C-alpha positions as CSV (number, residue, x, y, z in Angstrom):
1,M,-32.3,33.0,97.3
2,M,-30.0,30.1,96.7
3,T,-32.1,27.9,98.9
4,L,-35.2,28.7,96.8
5,L,-33.3,28.0,93.6
6,D,-32.2,24.7,95.0
7,V,-35.7,23.7,95.8
8,L,-37.0,24.8,92.4
9,A,-34.3,22.8,90.8
10,R,-35.4,19.6,92.5
11,H,-38.9,19.9,91.0
12,A,-39.7,19.2,87.4
13,D,-43.1,20.9,87.6
14,P,-43.9,24.5,88.9
15,V,-44.1,24.8,92.6
16,P,-46.6,26.9,94.7
17,L,-45.5,29.5,97.2
18,K,-46.8,27.5,100.2
19,Q,-44.7,24.5,99.2
20,L,-41.6,26.6,98.6
21,A,-41.9,28.2,102.0
22,A,-42.3,24.9,103.7
23,E,-39.4,23.2,101.9
24,T,-37.0,26.1,102.5
25,G,-38.1,27.0,106.0
26,L,-38.8,30.6,105.0
27,H,-41.8,32.5,106.2
28,P,-44.3,32.8,103.2
29,S,-44.1,36.5,103.1
30,T,-40.2,36.4,103.0
31,A,-40.3,33.7,100.3
32,H,-42.8,35.8,98.3
33,R,-40.6,38.9,98.6
34,I,-37.5,37.1,97.4
35,L,-39.3,35.4,94.6
36,G,-40.7,38.7,93.4
37,A,-37.1,40.1,93.1
38,M,-36.0,36.9,91.4
39,T,-38.9,37.1,89.0
40,S,-38.2,40.6,88.0
41,S,-34.6,39.7,87.1
42,G,-35.5,36.6,85.2
43,F,-34.1,34.0,87.6
44,V,-37.6,32.7,88.3
45,E,-40.8,32.7,86.3
46,R,-44.3,32.9,87.9
47,N,-47.4,31.9,85.9
48,D,-51.0,33.1,86.1
49,S,-51.9,30.4,88.7
50,G,-49.2,31.7,91.1
51,V,-46.7,28.8,90.8
52,Y,-43.0,29.2,90.3
53,R,-40.3,27.6,88.2
54,L,-36.7,28.4,87.2
55,G,-36.3,31.2,84.7
56,I,-34.6,31.6,81.4
57,R,-31.9,33.9,82.8
58,L,-30.3,30.9,84.5
59,L,-30.0,29.2,81.1
60,E,-28.4,32.3,79.6
61,L,-25.9,32.4,82.5
62,G,-25.3,28.7,82.3
63,S,-24.5,28.9,78.6
64,L,-22.1,31.8,79.3
65,V,-20.3,29.8,82.0
66,K,-20.0,26.7,79.8
67,S,-18.5,28.8,77.0
68,R,-15.8,30.0,79.3
69,I,-14.8,26.6,80.7
70,S,-11.6,25.3,79.2
71,L,-11.2,21.6,79.1
72,R,-7.4,21.9,79.4
73,D,-7.5,24.4,82.2
74,T,-10.1,22.4,84.1
75,A,-8.2,19.1,83.7
76,M,-4.7,20.3,84.5
77,P,-4.9,20.5,88.3
78,A,-6.3,16.9,88.5
79,M,-3.7,15.7,86.0
80,L,-0.9,17.2,88.1
81,K,-2.2,15.6,91.2
82,L,-2.4,12.2,89.4
83,H,1.2,12.7,88.1
84,A,2.4,13.6,91.6
85,T,0.8,10.4,93.0
86,T,2.1,8.0,90.4
87,G,5.2,9.7,89.0
88,E,4.1,8.7,85.5
89,S,3.1,10.6,82.4
90,V,-0.5,11.8,82.3
91,N,-2.2,12.6,79.0
92,L,-5.4,14.4,77.9
93,G,-6.7,13.2,74.5
94,I,-9.6,14.2,72.3
95,R,-11.1,12.7,69.3
96,A,-10.5,14.1,65.8
97,G,-12.2,11.9,63.3
98,D,-10.6,8.4,63.3
99,E,-7.7,9.5,65.6
100,I,-6.9,10.6,69.1
101,V,-5.1,13.9,69.4
102,Y,-3.1,14.6,72.6
103,V,-3.9,18.2,73.7
104,E,-2.2,18.3,77.1
105,R,0.3,16.2,79.1
106,T,2.6,15.9,82.1
107,S,5.8,14.0,81.5
108,S,7.4,11.7,84.0
109,G,10.6,12.7,85.8
110,R,10.8,9.7,88.1
111,S,13.7,8.0,86.2
112,S,15.7,8.1,83.0
113,V,13.0,5.9,81.4
114,R,10.3,8.2,80.3
115,V,7.1,8.2,78.3
116,V,6.3,11.4,76.5
117,H,3.3,11.9,74.2
118,I,4.0,15.1,72.3
119,V,1.1,17.6,72.4
120,G,-0.5,17.5,69.0
121,A,0.6,13.9,68.3
122,R,-2.0,11.6,66.8
123,A,-2.8,7.9,66.9
124,P,-5.6,5.6,65.6
125,L,-8.6,5.1,67.8
126,H,-8.3,1.3,67.9
127,T,-4.7,1.2,69.2
128,T,-5.0,3.8,71.9
129,A,-6.7,3.4,75.3
130,T,-8.5,6.7,74.9
131,G,-9.6,5.8,71.4
132,K,-11.2,2.6,72.6
133,L,-13.4,4.7,75.0
134,F,-14.7,6.6,72.0
135,L,-15.3,3.5,70.0
136,V,-17.4,2.0,72.8
137,E,-19.5,5.2,72.8
138,D,-20.0,4.8,69.0
139,G,-21.9,1.5,69.2
140,A,-21.6,-1.7,67.2
141,Q,-22.5,-0.5,63.8
142,K,-20.2,2.5,63.8
143,V,-17.4,0.3,65.1
144,R,-17.9,-1.9,62.0
145,D,-17.9,1.1,59.8
146,Y,-14.7,2.3,61.4
147,A,-13.0,-1.0,60.9
148,R,-14.1,-1.1,57.2
149,R,-13.0,2.5,56.6
150,T,-9.6,2.3,58.3
151,G,-8.6,-1.3,57.7
152,L,-7.4,-1.4,61.4
153,P,-3.7,-0.9,60.7
154,G,-1.3,-2.0,63.4
155,T,2.0,-0.5,64.5
156,T,3.3,-3.3,66.7
157,S,2.9,-7.0,66.9
158,T,0.2,-6.6,69.7
159,S,-1.9,-4.0,67.9
160,I,-5.5,-5.1,67.3
161,T,-6.0,-5.6,63.6
162,T,-9.3,-7.6,63.2
163,L,-12.9,-6.6,63.9
164,Q,-13.5,-9.7,66.0
165,A,-10.5,-8.8,68.3
166,L,-11.6,-5.2,68.5
167,E,-15.2,-6.1,69.4
168,K,-13.9,-8.4,72.2
169,E,-11.6,-5.7,73.5
170,L,-14.4,-3.1,73.5
171,D,-16.7,-5.4,75.4
172,K,-14.0,-5.4,78.2
173,V,-13.9,-1.6,78.1
174,R,-17.6,-1.4,78.4
175,R,-17.8,-3.7,81.4
176,H,-14.8,-2.2,83.3
177,G,-15.2,1.5,82.5
178,V,-11.5,1.8,81.7
179,A,-9.4,1.0,78.6
180,Y,-5.9,-0.3,78.1
181,D,-3.2,0.0,75.5
182,L,-0.7,-2.8,76.1
183,D,2.2,-2.1,73.7
184,E,-0.3,-1.5,70.9
185,V,0.9,2.0,69.8
186,E,4.6,1.6,70.7
187,N,6.5,-1.4,72.0
188,G,7.4,-1.1,75.7
189,V,4.7,1.5,76.4
190,R,1.4,0.8,78.2
191,C,-1.6,3.0,79.0
192,I,-4.7,3.1,81.1
193,A,-7.5,5.5,80.2
194,A,-10.9,6.7,81.6
195,G,-13.4,9.0,80.0
196,I,-14.2,12.6,80.7
197,R,-17.8,13.9,80.1
198,D,-19.2,17.4,79.8
199,D,-22.4,18.7,81.4
200,S,-24.5,17.1,78.8
201,G,-23.0,13.7,79.4
202,E,-21.1,13.5,76.2
203,L,-17.7,11.8,76.1
204,I,-15.4,14.7,75.2
205,A,-11.9,13.4,76.2
206,G,-9.9,10.7,77.7
207,L,-7.5,10.9,80.6
208,S,-4.6,8.3,80.3
209,L,-1.6,7.3,82.3
210,S,1.3,6.1,80.3
211,T,4.2,4.0,81.6
212,P,7.1,1.9,80.4
213,A,6.0,-1.7,80.4
214,E,8.3,-2.6,83.3
215,R,6.5,-0.1,85.5
216,F,3.0,-0.8,84.4
217,D,0.6,-1.3,87.3
218,P,-3.0,-2.2,86.5
219,D,-4.0,-1.3,90.1
220,W,-3.8,2.3,89.1
221,A,-7.0,1.9,87.1
222,P,-9.4,3.0,89.9
223,L,-7.3,6.1,90.6
224,I,-7.4,7.1,86.9
225,H,-11.1,6.5,86.8
226,Q,-11.6,8.7,90.0
227,T,-9.5,11.5,88.5
228,A,-11.4,11.4,85.2
229,D,-14.7,11.6,87.2
230,E,-13.4,14.5,89.2
231,I,-12.6,16.4,85.9
232,S,-16.1,15.5,84.6
233,R,-17.7,16.9,87.7
234,D,-15.7,20.1,87.4
235,L,-17.1,20.4,83.8
236,G,-20.6,20.1,85.1
237,Y,-21.3,16.4,84.6
238,I,-23.8,14.8,87.0
239,P,-23.7,11.0,86.8
240,P,-27.1,9.3,86.5
241,R,-28.4,7.7,89.7
């Protein structure tokens, strides 16, 4: 049954029985019997010309599975693994209007110098690594609207406070696939972030690693990107080829 579903999923158009049998290695009579059972339960649909396609029951089940997936629960195992590898604070942030809200975190216990983003804390999009990921997703016009609406306030001497500087920064994020906060929210604290996408491909969160400036290591960027990709896959995201 699963083999038949996999074959049907690979074809955009309905597939005849003979082709399904050939691609699955099943005898035509066996494939026909299994498809009959799957048709009666709604997993497969058969039209008048005798060809098959995936059924609406799969959409219903997929929607049910999606509704039960928790971003925080899904992300936490990968976050803990990243924390164990680096020994640094790992944060999960989502967008709320013009701000990033931190919804989960692991705090560093490696030394007396710690970085802790309190769950529920907020920060502007343009000063946070995760926020920059969302601004890239917005596109040029919405970024200009954001700059006009917020005035790009800064909290440190290195915060981005002009549209020109923000556009230049977002171009780097777009090219590299990761974003940085270099003492822009808080002096002495630096972050690297990569995006998390759901099954529809929408950017829904950012995974960030926060460190004191003296322990900051840009070579962690690929590992953070890989971890975010792992969480995205667990949420059902399939990257385009």
